[in-house]
Backbone bond lengths (Angstrom), bond angles and torsions (degrees), N, CA, C in turn:
res aa  C-N    CA-C-N  psi(-1)  N-CA   C-N-CA  omega(-1)  CA-C   N-CA-C  phi
1 M - - - 1.460 - - 1.531 108.47 -
2 S 1.298 115.06 133.74 1.466 120.33 -179.14 1.518 109.55 -94.52
3 L 1.312 116.22 117.15 1.457 122.23 179.86 1.513 109.40 -111.49
4 H 1.319 116.52 143.44 1.459 121.58 174.42 1.529 108.45 -77.79
5 L 1.325 117.01 156.08 1.469 121.16 -178.01 1.517 112.95 -55.74
6 N 1.322 116.43 -37.97 1.468 119.48 -178.59 1.520 112.54 -74.07
7 E 1.323 118.19 -16.84 1.451 121.38 179.17 1.525 112.50 -87.26
8 I 1.320 117.54 -19.78 1.467 121.17 -175.80 1.526 111.12 -73.86
9 L 1.323 117.02 -53.93 1.469 121.25 179.91 1.512 109.00 -88.58
10 L 1.316 116.98 117.74 1.461 121.04 -179.04 1.521 112.83 -91.74
11 G 1.328 117.53 -26.86 1.450 120.32 178.81 1.501 111.40 163.52
12 P 1.324 117.88 164.56 1.467 120.38 177.55 1.516 110.63 -76.95
13 V 1.324 115.75 151.76 1.456 121.67 175.28 1.529 107.09 -93.84
14 V 1.323 116.01 119.97 1.454 120.70 -178.04 1.532 107.63 -103.66
15 S 1.331 115.10 104.61 1.459 121.03 178.01 1.519 108.15 -149.60
16 E 1.309 114.84 169.55 1.459 120.00 -179.77 1.532 110.89 -64.20
17 K 1.299 116.34 -40.96 1.459 120.49 -179.42 1.529 111.19 -66.95
18 S 1.331 117.63 -40.48 1.463 119.46 -179.32 1.539 110.50 -67.25
19 Y 1.327 118.15 -32.93 1.449 120.28 177.18 1.522 112.14 -68.97
20 T 1.330 118.09 -36.60 1.467 120.16 179.20 1.519 111.35 -71.21
21 Q 1.323 118.11 -25.54 1.462 121.30 178.77 1.517 112.78 -77.76
22 L 1.318 118.05 -11.71 1.475 120.38 179.29 1.524 111.42 -62.49
23 A 1.326 117.72 -30.48 1.457 120.89 179.37 1.528 111.35 -65.62
24 E 1.325 117.16 -25.56 1.474 121.86 179.12 1.534 111.73 -95.25
25 R 1.335 117.51 11.69 1.467 124.31 -178.38 1.533 111.17 64.35
26 K 1.344 117.52 32.94 1.456 122.51 177.09 1.523 108.65 -108.13
27 Y 1.331 115.54 126.51 1.455 122.05 -179.44 1.516 109.01 -118.62
28 T 1.315 116.68 137.98 1.460 121.71 -176.05 1.527 109.53 -110.09
29 F 1.335 115.23 129.55 1.457 121.46 -178.89 1.515 109.90 -127.73
30 R 1.330 116.08 147.43 1.459 121.72 168.42 1.522 106.30 -84.87
31 V 1.328 117.21 128.57 1.467 120.41 -174.92 1.523 110.56 -122.49
32 H 1.321 115.22 166.19 1.464 123.32 178.98 1.527 109.28 -63.39
33 Q 1.334 116.49 146.53 1.467 121.49 -177.79 1.523 112.62 -59.54
34 D 1.327 118.77 -30.99 1.455 122.44 -175.91 1.531 113.50 -94.59
35 A 1.331 118.37 0.22 1.459 121.59 -177.23 1.526 110.53 -77.47
36 H 1.323 116.12 144.34 1.456 121.12 175.97 1.529 109.80 -119.88
37 K 1.339 116.62 176.59 1.462 122.04 -170.44 1.521 112.88 -56.90
38 T 1.312 117.60 -42.45 1.460 120.53 -177.63 1.519 110.61 -64.93
39 Q 1.327 117.63 -41.91 1.451 120.55 178.38 1.530 111.70 -65.23
40 V 1.326 117.10 -40.33 1.462 120.29 178.83 1.529 110.13 -64.63
41 R 1.338 117.28 -42.83 1.462 121.61 178.76 1.538 110.80 -59.43
42 Q 1.312 116.56 -47.81 1.469 120.99 -179.17 1.518 111.23 -64.32
43 A 1.338 117.42 -40.23 1.458 120.86 -179.23 1.526 111.28 -64.93
44 V 1.333 117.68 -45.39 1.470 120.70 -179.19 1.524 110.13 -66.17
45 E 1.318 118.03 -42.77 1.463 120.35 -178.87 1.522 111.78 -65.13
46 Q 1.320 118.26 -37.79 1.463 119.86 -177.19 1.521 112.41 -83.14
47 L 1.326 118.45 -36.98 1.461 120.32 -177.73 1.521 112.61 -75.98
48 F 1.343 117.98 -37.02 1.462 120.95 -175.88 1.514 113.51 -107.45
49 E 1.351 117.53 -3.52 1.468 123.54 178.11 1.522 111.95 55.94
50 V 1.341 116.02 53.33 1.450 123.53 178.08 1.521 108.38 -130.79
51 K 1.332 116.99 171.54 1.456 122.26 175.83 1.521 109.06 -107.99
52 V 1.320 116.78 130.33 1.459 122.94 -176.27 1.527 109.24 -97.46
53 Q 1.317 115.62 133.95 1.461 121.53 177.62 1.522 111.26 -92.01
54 A 1.346 117.80 -44.35 1.473 120.96 -177.45 1.520 109.65 -151.69
55 V 1.342 115.01 153.25 1.461 121.98 176.81 1.521 108.01 -132.41
56 N 1.324 116.79 128.34 1.458 122.14 173.34 1.521 108.48 -118.12
57 I 1.342 116.24 135.62 1.455 121.85 -179.69 1.534 108.84 -110.90
58 V 1.327 116.23 134.28 1.458 122.37 179.62 1.517 107.75 -128.68
59 K 1.351 116.41 130.95 1.457 121.18 174.39 1.523 107.61 -96.20
60 V 1.333 116.35 116.65 1.451 122.22 178.24 1.527 106.74 -85.09
61 Q 1.326 116.27 121.52 1.453 121.63 -175.05 1.533 111.37 -72.79
62 A 1.321 115.75 153.47 1.462 121.81 175.71 1.528 109.34 -66.52
63 K 1.340 116.34 144.43 1.459 121.02 -178.32 1.526 110.46 -115.49
64 P 1.321 116.23 135.78 1.468 118.01 175.38 1.529 109.83 -73.50
65 K 1.303 116.71 136.69 1.468 122.69 179.33 1.512 108.85 -129.05
66 R 1.320 115.65 157.20 1.443 120.73 -178.21 1.519 108.64 -146.70
67 R 1.313 115.69 137.17 1.449 121.69 174.60 1.521 107.26 -133.29
68 G 1.316 115.88 98.00 1.466 120.00 -174.86 1.512 109.88 70.73
69 A 1.314 116.20 -125.95 1.458 120.84 -178.51 1.527 111.62 -91.09
70 I 1.306 117.34 -4.74 1.471 121.64 -176.47 1.512 109.28 -91.20
71 K 1.322 115.92 123.36 1.460 121.83 178.89 1.518 109.46 -106.55
72 G 1.303 115.82 147.99 1.456 120.76 177.86 1.519 109.76 -165.20
73 T 1.310 115.76 -174.76 1.463 120.76 176.90 1.508 109.82 -133.70
74 R 1.317 115.53 146.40 1.450 120.74 171.55 1.525 106.37 -86.05
75 P 1.306 118.19 141.24 1.464 119.71 -175.23 1.519 112.22 -69.32
76 G 1.332 115.82 149.17 1.447 120.59 173.63 1.513 110.00 -78.58
77 W 1.329 117.08 162.65 1.453 121.57 179.76 1.513 109.51 -151.38
78 K 1.315 116.09 174.22 1.451 121.51 -175.88 1.528 108.83 -121.69
79 K 1.341 115.51 136.63 1.466 118.84 177.36 1.515 109.46 -127.43
80 A 1.326 115.08 155.29 1.457 122.03 -179.94 1.520 108.15 -124.81
81 I 1.331 115.86 132.65 1.458 122.23 174.66 1.518 106.29 -105.65
82 V 1.327 115.98 114.63 1.460 122.54 -173.47 1.521 109.37 -109.30
83 Q 1.326 116.84 122.10 1.464 120.85 176.29 1.517 108.46 -102.24
84 L 1.334 115.32 129.11 1.460 121.31 -178.12 1.519 110.44 -93.34
85 R 1.320 114.67 159.52 1.463 119.84 176.85 1.517 110.32 -72.98
86 E 1.327 114.84 163.54 1.475 121.77 -179.12 1.521 110.06 -56.98
87 G 1.336 116.21 133.13 1.455 121.07 177.13 1.519 113.98 91.55
88 N 1.330 119.01 -6.57 1.462 122.27 178.62 1.519 109.72 -104.41
89 S 1.327 115.94 148.27 1.460 121.05 175.36 1.519 109.08 -154.85
90 I 1.324 115.54 158.11 1.455 122.71 177.44 1.516 107.61 -115.16
91 E 1.312 117.14 130.02 1.461 120.97 -175.92 1.527 111.50 -95.52
92 I 1.327 117.57 48.25 1.473 119.25 177.88 1.514 111.68 -87.26
93 F 1.314 117.88 -17.52 1.452 121.59 -179.04 1.531 109.57 -112.80
94 Q 1.317 117.45 49.39 1.462 120.63 -178.48 1.529 109.29 -64.48
95 G 1.312 114.81 133.34 1.461 120.11 178.68 1.505 114.16 79.52
96 A 1.310 117.57 7.86 1.472 120.34 -179.72 1.513 109.83 -76.79
97 Q 1.320 116.60 133.83 1.443 121.75 176.74 1.520 109.11 -97.92
98 V 1.334 116.63 123.35 1.459 120.83 -178.72 1.503 109.55 -92.50
């Protein structure tokens, strides 16, 4: 499937763990379900003008949820942990306190 660069990266993942990984030049993004490592690497390099060292893809499983008698599931999604080369950084978390 051919995805455009803007369709691959859906947004940054804002969590305590993702903020602690910023010190290691690792950035976490929510990505399209059909995106693979090569597409994520190309999208990050072209959109943020940085050099990527490594990309790890994690599929977050769907979780069962319940509210009273109503049962359902939260949808699963895919995230990518992108490590940048030495000297590169992305300024998407400006002013973030780690």
